[in-house]
MDAnalysis code that builds the backbone (N, CA, C; Angstrom):
import MDAnalysis as mda
import numpy as np

u = mda.Universe.empty(549, n_residues=183, atom_resindex=np.repeat(np.arange(183), 3), trajectory=True)
u.add_TopologyAttr("name", ["N", "CA", "C"] * 183)
u.add_TopologyAttr("resid", np.arange(1, 184))
u.add_TopologyAttr("resname", ["MET", "ALA", "ILE", "SER", "ARG", "PRO", "LEU", "LEU", "VAL", "VAL", "LEU", "ILE", "GLY", "ALA", "LEU", "VAL", "LEU", "LEU", "ALA", "ALA", "THR", "THR", "ALA", "VAL", "ARG", "ALA", "LEU", "GLY", "SER", "GLY", "GLY", "GLY", "GLU", "ALA", "PRO", "PRO", "ALA", "THR", "GLN", "THR", "ALA", "ALA", "SER", "ASP", "SER", "ALA", "GLY", "GLY", "ALA", "GLY", "ALA", "SER", "ALA", "THR", "ARG", "ALA", "SER", "THR", "PRO", "LYS", "ALA", "ARG", "PRO", "PRO", "ALA", "ARG", "LYS", "THR", "ALA", "ALA", "LYS", "GLU", "ALA", "ARG", "LYS", "ALA", "ALA", "LYS", "ALA", "ASP", "ASP", "PRO", "GLN", "ALA", "ARG", "VAL", "LEU", "ARG", "ALA", "LEU", "ALA", "ALA", "ARG", "GLN", "VAL", "VAL", "VAL", "LEU", "PHE", "PHE", "GLY", "GLN", "SER", "ARG", "GLY", "ALA", "ASP", "ASP", "GLN", "ALA", "THR", "ARG", "ARG", "ALA", "VAL", "SER", "ALA", "LEU", "GLU", "ARG", "ARG", "ARG", "ASP", "ASN", "ILE", "ALA", "VAL", "PHE", "THR", "ALA", "SER", "ILE", "LYS", "ASP", "VAL", "SER", "ASP", "TYR", "ALA", "ARG", "VAL", "VAL", "GLY", "THR", "LEU", "GLY", "ILE", "GLN", "GLN", "SER", "PRO", "SER", "THR", "ILE", "VAL", "ILE", "ASP", "ARG", "GLY", "GLY", "ARG", "ALA", "ARG", "LEU", "VAL", "GLN", "GLY", "PHE", "LEU", "ASP", "ALA", "GLY", "SER", "LEU", "ARG", "GLN", "LEU", "VAL", "ALA", "ASP", "ALA", "ARG", "SER"])
u.atoms.positions = np.array([
    [89.580, 11.586, 4.051],
    [88.984, 12.546, 4.932],
    [87.527, 12.154, 5.170],
    [87.195, 11.805, 6.369],
    [85.849, 11.361, 6.718],
    [85.120, 12.466, 7.475],
    [83.808, 12.545, 7.222],
    [82.977, 13.533, 7.906],
    [82.279, 12.825, 9.061],
    [82.285, 13.444, 10.219],
    [81.660, 12.826, 11.384],
    [80.148, 12.741, 11.186],
    [79.538, 11.775, 11.846],
    [78.099, 11.556, 11.696],
    [77.256, 12.762, 12.127],
    [77.508, 13.395, 13.263],
    [76.688, 14.553, 13.641],
    [76.759, 15.682, 12.603],
    [77.923, 15.922, 12.042],
    [78.064, 16.952, 11.028],
    [77.325, 16.557, 9.752],
    [77.362, 15.289, 9.393],
    [76.650, 14.796, 8.227],
    [75.129, 14.949, 8.393],
    [74.612, 14.656, 9.593],
    [73.186, 14.810, 9.870],
    [72.776, 16.280, 9.763],
    [73.593, 17.177, 10.275],
    [73.298, 18.607, 10.208],
    [73.287, 19.077, 8.759],
    [74.239, 18.648, 7.960],
    [74.301, 19.044, 6.558],
    [73.088, 18.531, 5.772],
    [72.708, 17.298, 5.997],
    [71.544, 16.728, 5.318],
    [70.276, 17.478, 5.750],
    [70.151, 17.781, 7.019],
    [69.002, 18.535, 7.516],
    [68.920, 19.917, 6.885],
    [70.054, 20.585, 6.741],
    [70.079, 21.916, 6.121],
    [69.662, 21.838, 4.655],
    [70.098, 20.795, 3.947],
    [69.717, 20.633, 2.552],
    [68.213, 20.370, 2.412],
    [67.664, 19.555, 3.296],
    [66.231, 19.275, 3.267],
    [65.436, 20.552, 3.556],
    [65.874, 21.328, 4.528],
    [65.220, 22.585, 4.862],
    [65.282, 23.564, 3.694],
    [66.409, 23.654, 3.036],
    [66.564, 24.535, 1.885],
    [65.651, 24.104, 0.740],
    [65.565, 22.800, 0.490],
    [64.707, 22.288, -0.569],
    [63.232, 22.560, -0.258],
    [62.829, 22.374, 0.992],
    [61.441, 22.613, 1.380],
    [61.094, 24.092, 1.253],
    [61.991, 24.966, 1.674],
    [61.753, 26.405, 1.573],
    [61.621, 26.842, 0.121],
    [62.480, 26.328, -0.737],
    [62.423, 26.662, -2.155],
    [61.118, 26.172, -2.777],
    [60.699, 24.978, -2.417],
    [59.460, 24.428, -2.967],
    [58.246, 25.240, -2.520],
    [58.211, 25.641, -1.254],
    [57.085, 26.420, -0.743],
    [57.035, 27.787, -1.422],
    [58.168, 28.420, -1.607],
    [58.193, 29.720, -2.281],
    [57.760, 29.600, -3.733],
    [58.164, 28.536, -4.398],
    [57.778, 28.342, -5.797],
    [56.274, 28.123, -5.914],
    [55.677, 27.383, -4.985],
    [54.240, 27.160, -4.996],
    [53.473, 28.404, -4.578],
    [54.024, 29.166, -3.643],
    [53.346, 30.355, -3.124],
    [53.301, 31.494, -4.113],
    [54.206, 31.558, -5.054],
    [54.217, 32.668, -6.007],
    [53.491, 32.309, -7.287],
    [52.489, 31.465, -7.186],
    [51.729, 31.021, -8.344],
    [50.781, 32.064, -8.891],
    [50.748, 33.255, -8.340],
    [49.921, 34.317, -8.884],
    [48.500, 34.321, -8.372],
    [48.208, 33.730, -7.240],
    [46.848, 33.673, -6.722],
    [46.532, 34.818, -5.783],
    [46.760, 36.062, -6.188],
    [46.462, 37.191, -5.325],
    [44.972, 37.475, -5.324],
    [44.462, 37.861, -4.160],
    [43.046, 38.187, -4.032],
    [42.806, 39.602, -4.547],
    [41.638, 39.848, -5.150],
    [41.334, 41.198, -5.620],
    [41.159, 42.129, -4.434],
    [41.434, 43.417, -4.590],
    [41.288, 44.342, -3.479],
    [39.833, 44.499, -3.078],
    [39.616, 44.792, -1.809],
    [38.265, 44.955, -1.288],
    [37.709, 46.305, -1.684],
    [36.394, 46.434, -1.591],
    [35.735, 47.689, -1.921],
    [36.039, 48.740, -0.868],
    [36.084, 48.313, 0.397],
    [36.372, 49.227, 1.477],
    [37.799, 49.024, 1.939],
    [38.371, 50.073, 2.542],
    [39.700, 49.981, 3.121],
    [39.610, 50.374, 4.571],
    [40.556, 49.922, 5.356],
    [40.563, 50.251, 6.768],
    [41.412, 51.489, 6.980],
    [40.906, 52.420, 7.725],
    [41.667, 53.617, 8.059],
    [42.201, 53.456, 9.469],
    [43.243, 54.175, 9.765],
    [43.819, 54.033, 11.095],
    [42.923, 54.714, 12.101],
    [42.887, 54.137, 13.275],
    [42.110, 54.711, 14.346],
    [42.690, 54.220, 15.644],
    [42.860, 55.087, 16.554],
    [43.304, 54.659, 17.867],
    [42.185, 54.962, 18.820],
    [41.305, 54.018, 19.004],
    [40.140, 54.203, 19.855],
    [40.639, 54.475, 21.257],
    [41.028, 55.691, 21.487],
    [41.705, 56.093, 22.712],
    [40.952, 55.682, 23.950],
    [41.653, 55.017, 24.843],
    [41.083, 54.650, 26.118],
    [40.253, 53.394, 26.062],
    [40.036, 52.830, 24.929],
    [39.167, 51.663, 24.841],
    [39.946, 50.379, 24.989],
    [41.252, 50.447, 24.952],
    [42.053, 49.240, 25.056],
    [41.987, 48.421, 23.798],
    [41.603, 49.020, 22.697],
    [41.452, 48.289, 21.447],
    [42.625, 48.597, 20.543],
    [42.951, 47.652, 19.716],
    [44.022, 47.883, 18.758],
    [43.396, 48.101, 17.398],
    [43.842, 49.139, 16.714],
    [43.300, 49.441, 15.397],
    [44.192, 48.825, 14.343],
    [43.598, 48.423, 13.255],
    [44.333, 47.802, 12.170],
    [44.303, 48.732, 10.976],
    [45.453, 48.908, 10.313],
    [45.517, 49.808, 9.172],
    [45.835, 48.992, 7.932],
    [45.002, 49.159, 6.917],
    [45.229, 48.491, 5.639],
    [44.632, 49.341, 4.539],
    [45.097, 50.573, 4.379],
    [44.483, 51.433, 3.389],
    [45.520, 52.119, 2.530],
    [45.057, 52.627, 1.430],
    [45.889, 53.465, 0.593],
    [45.333, 54.866, 0.702],
    [46.188, 55.886, 0.801],
    [45.693, 57.223, 1.062],
    [44.855, 57.803, -0.067],
    [45.031, 57.357, -1.314],
    [44.307, 57.934, -2.427],
    [43.177, 57.030, -2.919],
    [42.726, 56.103, -2.083],
    [41.659, 55.196, -2.493],
    [40.359, 55.969, -2.612],
    [39.663, 55.750, -3.706],
    [38.404, 56.435, -3.943],
    [37.263, 55.556, -3.475],
    [36.214, 56.147, -2.905],
    [35.081, 55.340, -2.485],
    [34.359, 54.770, -3.699],
    [33.680, 53.629, -3.525],
    [32.991, 53.017, -4.652],
    [31.863, 53.910, -5.141],
    [31.595, 53.829, -6.417],
    [30.523, 54.616, -7.004],
    [29.184, 54.130, -6.476],
    [28.229, 55.036, -6.406],
    [26.922, 54.688, -5.853],
    [26.216, 53.650, -6.708],
    [26.363, 53.751, -8.010],
    [25.714, 52.783, -8.897],
    [26.295, 51.394, -8.681],
    [27.605, 51.321, -8.483],
    [28.249, 50.033, -8.259],
    [27.741, 49.411, -6.967],
    [27.619, 50.205, -5.910],
    [27.139, 49.685, -4.634],
    [25.696, 49.205, -4.761],
    [24.887, 49.958, -5.487],
    [23.496, 49.548, -5.674],
    [23.409, 48.260, -6.475],
    [24.276, 48.139, -7.484],
    [24.290, 46.933, -8.295],
    [24.698, 45.725, -7.452],
    [25.713, 45.912, -6.601],
    [26.138, 44.822, -5.717],
    [25.027, 44.456, -4.739],
    [24.308, 45.454, -4.253],
    [23.217, 45.186, -3.311],
    [22.122, 44.351, -3.958],
    [21.779, 44.680, -5.204],
    [20.750, 43.890, -5.900],
    [21.231, 42.465, -6.133],
    [22.493, 42.326, -6.526],
    [23.038, 40.992, -6.770],
    [23.050, 40.167, -5.483],
    [23.419, 40.788, -4.375],
    [23.460, 40.085, -3.097],
    [22.062, 39.697, -2.641],
    [21.090, 40.562, -2.872],
    [19.718, 40.252, -2.473],
    [19.185, 39.062, -3.247],
    [19.546, 38.983, -4.528],
    [19.102, 37.848, -5.335],
    [19.738, 36.554, -4.853],
    [20.990, 36.618, -4.463],
    [21.695, 35.424, -4.018],
    [21.276, 35.011, -2.616],
    [20.563, 35.901, -1.891],
    [20.090, 35.634, -0.536],
    [21.235, 35.247, 0.392],
    [22.327, 35.987, 0.314],
    [23.431, 35.740, 1.231],
    [23.312, 36.675, 2.426],
    [23.998, 36.371, 3.517],
    [23.825, 37.151, 4.742],
    [24.292, 38.594, 4.627],
    [25.126, 38.904, 3.664],
    [25.634, 40.269, 3.568],
    [24.732, 41.175, 2.726],
    [23.600, 40.672, 2.247],
    [22.716, 41.456, 1.393],
    [22.211, 42.711, 2.099],
    [21.805, 42.583, 3.360],
    [21.304, 43.751, 4.094],
    [22.410, 44.779, 4.303],
    [23.629, 44.306, 4.550],
    [24.760, 45.217, 4.739],
    [25.041, 45.974, 3.443],
    [25.027, 45.267, 2.327],
    [25.278, 45.924, 1.043],
    [24.173, 46.916, 0.694],
    [22.928, 46.596, 1.066],
    [21.838, 47.552, 0.822],
    [22.028, 48.817, 1.652],
    [22.464, 48.657, 2.892],
    [22.706, 49.824, 3.747],
    [23.849, 50.673, 3.184],
    [24.878, 50.023, 2.664],
    [25.980, 50.764, 2.049],
    [25.509, 51.484, 0.790],
    [24.650, 50.839, 0.018],
    [24.121, 51.474, -1.193],
    [23.248, 52.673, -0.840],
    [22.582, 52.625, 0.317],
    [21.750, 53.737, 0.770],
    [22.594, 54.810, 1.457],
    [23.905, 54.642, 1.460],
    [24.860, 55.596, 2.028],
    [24.629, 55.824, 3.517],
    [24.342, 54.732, 4.233],
    [24.222, 54.793, 5.685],
    [25.571, 54.465, 6.307],
    [25.780, 54.923, 7.540],
    [26.935, 54.492, 8.313],
    [26.615, 53.077, 8.804],
    [27.530, 52.153, 8.572],
    [27.299, 50.748, 8.909],
    [28.225, 50.333, 10.042],
    [27.654, 49.691, 11.064],
    [28.433, 49.108, 12.155],
    [28.207, 47.612, 12.077],
    [29.284, 46.864, 11.911],
    [29.218, 45.412, 11.770],
    [30.046, 44.789, 12.889],
    [29.403, 43.997, 13.732],
    [30.055, 43.393, 14.900],
    [30.165, 41.893, 14.700],
    [31.373, 41.370, 14.895],
    [31.619, 39.932, 14.879],
    [32.109, 39.531, 16.259],
    [31.454, 38.538, 16.875],
    [31.872, 38.114, 18.204],
    [31.436, 36.703, 18.513],
    [31.829, 36.266, 19.703],
    [31.426, 34.970, 20.217],
    [30.426, 35.201, 21.338],
    [29.798, 34.146, 21.807],
    [28.777, 34.326, 22.838],
    [29.333, 34.236, 24.257],
    [30.496, 33.629, 24.440],
    [30.957, 33.359, 25.796],
    [32.014, 34.316, 26.332],
    [32.802, 34.936, 25.486],
    [33.902, 35.767, 25.965],
    [33.415, 37.021, 26.676],
    [34.109, 37.417, 27.734],
    [33.720, 38.606, 28.489],
    [33.850, 39.865, 27.630],
    [34.937, 39.979, 26.869],
    [35.102, 41.133, 25.984],
    [34.011, 41.155, 24.916],
    [33.678, 39.988, 24.408],
    [32.638, 39.890, 23.382],
    [31.289, 40.354, 23.934],
    [30.961, 39.918, 25.140],
    [29.681, 40.290, 25.729],
    [29.608, 41.784, 26.005],
    [30.698, 42.361, 26.514],
    [30.708, 43.797, 26.809],
    [30.619, 44.625, 25.523],
    [31.334, 44.206, 24.500],
    [31.276, 44.930, 23.226],
    [29.909, 44.771, 22.577],
    [29.317, 43.585, 22.714],
    [27.974, 43.374, 22.169],
    [26.961, 44.295, 22.855],
    [27.119, 44.510, 24.180],
    [26.227, 45.447, 24.876],
    [26.405, 46.869, 24.345],
    [27.649, 47.262, 24.050],
    [27.901, 48.599, 23.496],
    [27.250, 48.741, 22.126],
    [27.329, 47.700, 21.314],
    [26.700, 47.731, 19.990],
    [25.188, 47.760, 20.132],
    [24.641, 47.020, 21.083],
    [23.187, 47.025, 21.309],
    [22.720, 48.404, 21.754],
    [23.490, 49.073, 22.592],
    [23.130, 50.429, 23.017],
    [23.116, 51.370, 21.819],
    [24.022, 51.142, 20.892],
    [24.068, 51.955, 19.680],
    [22.848, 51.675, 18.812],
    [22.389, 50.426, 18.788],
    [21.209, 50.057, 18.000],
    [19.982, 50.828, 18.462],
    [19.866, 51.087, 19.755],
    [18.690, 51.784, 20.260],
    [18.662, 53.237, 19.798],
    [19.825, 53.817, 19.551],
    [19.875, 55.217, 19.121],
    [19.429, 55.335, 17.675],
    [19.927, 54.498, 16.784],
    [19.480, 54.369, 15.402],
    [19.408, 55.671, 14.602],
    [20.343, 56.574, 14.727],
    [20.335, 57.825, 13.979],
    [20.920, 57.606, 12.588],
    [20.132, 56.998, 11.721],
    [20.551, 56.699, 10.348],
    [21.814, 55.839, 10.329],
    [21.853, 54.883, 11.249],
    [22.974, 53.959, 11.363],
    [22.420, 52.553, 11.153],
    [23.094, 51.778, 10.346],
    [22.711, 50.381, 10.155],
    [23.647, 49.529, 11.010],
    [23.090, 48.782, 11.945],
    [23.873, 47.978, 12.881],
    [23.594, 46.501, 12.618],
    [24.672, 45.724, 12.467],
    [24.545, 44.294, 12.195],
    [25.465, 43.527, 13.125],
    [25.000, 42.393, 13.623],
    [25.827, 41.523, 14.449],
    [25.853, 40.136, 13.833],
    [26.988, 39.485, 13.973],
    [27.143, 38.130, 13.442],
    [28.179, 37.394, 14.278],
    [28.160, 36.110, 14.172],
    [29.145, 35.287, 14.860],
    [30.495, 35.414, 14.151],
    [31.558, 35.291, 14.903],
    [32.896, 35.361, 14.316],
    [33.107, 34.226, 13.321],
    [32.351, 33.164, 13.476],
    [32.450, 32.033, 12.547],
    [31.912, 32.386, 11.157],
    [31.093, 33.437, 11.079],
    [30.452, 33.813, 9.820],
    [31.178, 34.913, 9.064],
    [32.410, 35.213, 9.431],
    [33.157, 36.296, 8.761],
    [33.271, 36.029, 7.265],
    [33.474, 34.785, 6.878],
    [33.635, 34.472, 5.459],
    [32.349, 34.730, 4.667],
    [31.195, 34.741, 5.336],
    [29.943, 35.041, 4.647],
    [29.844, 36.515, 4.259],
    [30.693, 37.352, 4.839],
    [30.687, 38.793, 4.574],
    [31.937, 39.211, 3.805],
    [32.429, 38.354, 2.942],
    [33.699, 38.585, 2.249],
    [33.697, 39.862, 1.420],
    [32.608, 40.160, 0.735],
    [32.590, 41.377, -0.094],
    [32.542, 42.638, 0.756],
    [32.058, 42.524, 1.975],
    [31.967, 43.697, 2.843],
    [33.277, 43.923, 3.587],
    [33.802, 42.882, 4.216],
    [35.007, 43.059, 5.023],
    [36.274, 42.960, 4.195],
    [36.191, 42.340, 3.018],
    [37.334, 42.290, 2.107],
    [38.598, 41.791, 2.767],
    [39.624, 42.601, 2.698],
    [40.932, 42.209, 3.230],
    [41.283, 43.000, 4.476],
    [40.293, 43.269, 5.315],
    [40.558, 44.031, 6.533],
    [41.430, 43.263, 7.515],
    [41.434, 41.967, 7.428],
    [42.316, 41.174, 8.288],
    [41.756, 40.933, 9.676],
    [40.529, 40.501, 9.760],
    [39.942, 40.196, 11.062],
    [40.644, 38.975, 11.618],
    [41.261, 39.141, 12.789],
    [42.060, 38.062, 13.355],
    [41.626, 37.658, 14.748],
    [40.721, 38.394, 15.365],
    [40.312, 38.025, 16.711],
    [38.872, 38.430, 16.959],
    [38.372, 37.939, 18.067],
    [37.015, 38.241, 18.467],
    [37.084, 38.969, 19.800],
    [36.327, 39.994, 20.007],
    [35.377, 40.639, 19.121],
    [36.062, 41.571, 18.123],
    [35.411, 41.764, 16.995],
    [35.863, 42.709, 15.979],
    [34.680, 43.574, 15.576],
    [34.897, 44.876, 15.551],
    [33.853, 45.817, 15.176],
    [34.338, 46.624, 13.988],
    [33.512, 46.708, 12.962],
    [33.853, 47.455, 11.755],
    [32.849, 48.583, 11.623],
    [33.364, 49.801, 11.450],
    [32.512, 50.961, 11.203],
    [32.838, 51.458, 9.797],
    [31.842, 51.463, 8.921],
    [32.024, 51.880, 7.531],
    [31.284, 53.192, 7.330],
    [31.998, 54.230, 6.885],
    [31.359, 55.533, 6.699],
    [30.606, 55.581, 5.375],
    [29.975, 56.700, 5.107],
    [29.146, 56.838, 3.905],
    [29.962, 56.779, 2.628],
    [31.242, 57.072, 2.725],
    [32.112, 57.021, 1.553],
    [32.687, 55.642, 1.297],
    [32.406, 54.662, 2.153],
    [32.892, 53.307, 1.954],
    [34.210, 53.011, 2.643],
    [34.738, 53.936, 3.434],
    [35.988, 53.696, 4.160],
    [35.661, 52.996, 5.469],
    [36.392, 51.929, 5.747],
    [36.097, 51.093, 6.913],
    [37.180, 51.240, 7.970],
    [36.751, 51.191, 9.212],
    [37.670, 51.165, 10.353],
    [37.409, 49.877, 11.115],
    [38.472, 49.150, 11.336],
    [38.382, 47.875, 12.047],
    [38.993, 48.050, 13.425],
    [38.217, 47.691, 14.448],
    [38.726, 47.702, 15.820],
    [38.577, 46.288, 16.348],
    [39.698, 45.699, 16.711],
    [39.686, 44.333, 17.233],
    [39.884, 44.387, 18.731],
    [39.096, 43.627, 19.455],
    [39.187, 43.617, 20.907],
    [38.042, 44.400, 21.520],
    [38.139, 44.613, 22.823],
    [37.088, 45.290, 23.582],
    [36.887, 46.714, 23.087],
    [35.639, 47.119, 22.999],
    [35.274, 48.477, 22.585],
    [34.104, 48.922, 23.455],
    [34.315, 49.987, 24.238],
    [33.242, 50.455, 25.114],
    [32.262, 51.334, 24.342],
    [31.113, 51.616, 24.944],
    [30.037, 52.347, 24.271],
    [30.473, 53.752, 23.874],
    [31.213, 54.446, 24.724],
    [31.654, 55.799, 24.406],
    [32.588, 55.841, 23.214],
    [33.523, 54.912, 23.154],
    [34.447, 54.857, 22.023],
    [33.728, 54.486, 20.736],
    [32.748, 53.590, 20.841],
    [31.970, 53.214, 19.657],
    [31.152, 54.395, 19.148],
    [30.534, 55.146, 20.056],
    [29.793, 56.345, 19.653],
    [30.726, 57.345, 18.954],
    [31.948, 57.470, 19.461],
    [32.909, 58.394, 18.838],
    [33.290, 57.926, 17.442],
    [33.501, 56.614, 17.270],
    [33.800, 56.079, 15.949],
    [32.675, 56.376, 14.954],
    [31.444, 56.211, 15.404],
    [30.289, 56.474, 14.541],
    [30.208, 57.970, 14.223],
    [30.444, 58.810, 15.222],
    [30.423, 60.254, 14.978],
    [31.510, 60.654, 13.979],
    [32.686, 60.045, 14.070],
    [33.752, 60.316, 13.115],
    [33.360, 59.849, 11.712],
    [32.668, 58.727, 11.630],
    [32.257, 58.202, 10.338],
    [31.196, 59.081, 9.690],
    [30.400, 59.759, 10.488],
    [29.375, 60.639, 9.958],
    [29.952, 61.921, 9.369],
    [31.042, 62.385, 9.959],
    [31.596, 63.667, 9.510],
    [32.476, 63.539, 8.293],
])
C-alpha cells in the first residue's frame, strides 16, 4: 500500500506545524508574566468622539496608597526618567492627562489641539504630551493599558484609575472625561 506524494507532503506539513505549535506553547508558558500596573483602565464610551475605549480593569481594584505614590515619585525623580513629573502629579492627587501621538497624522494633530486647549484651562489638572515612540518610557504609569495606536489619551483620576481612549478625541469629549475623573 503506497501513499501518494501530495498526501505525504500534507501529512509531513501537518506534523511540522504541530511540532512548531507545541514548541511555541512550551516556550510561552515559561512563567514570564508581567506584574500588574498601578492604574487600571475603566470603560468609557467617549460618546460622539469616534473613539474606542479600552477596558482592562478589575471592579474591586483599590487605588494605590498615597505614601506608595509619593515614594515612587521620589524614586522616579532620582532616576531622572521622563515619567517623574507624571508620578509627582499622581502623588499630589491631581487629575493627569497623558497624550501620546505622532506629529503628522490628522487625528493626532486634532487631538493634540484638544489637549492643548485643556492645558490652557489648568484647573488642577496635570497635562503631559509625549511621542508615541516614548510609551515604553512611561511603563510604570501606563502599565498594561494596552496602547496600540496613535493618538492615545489617558486620563487618570485622583484615585489612580485610568481611562484610555485610542483614536481621535475632540475637546468637548476630553473636557467631559476630565470632569468625570474629578468627580
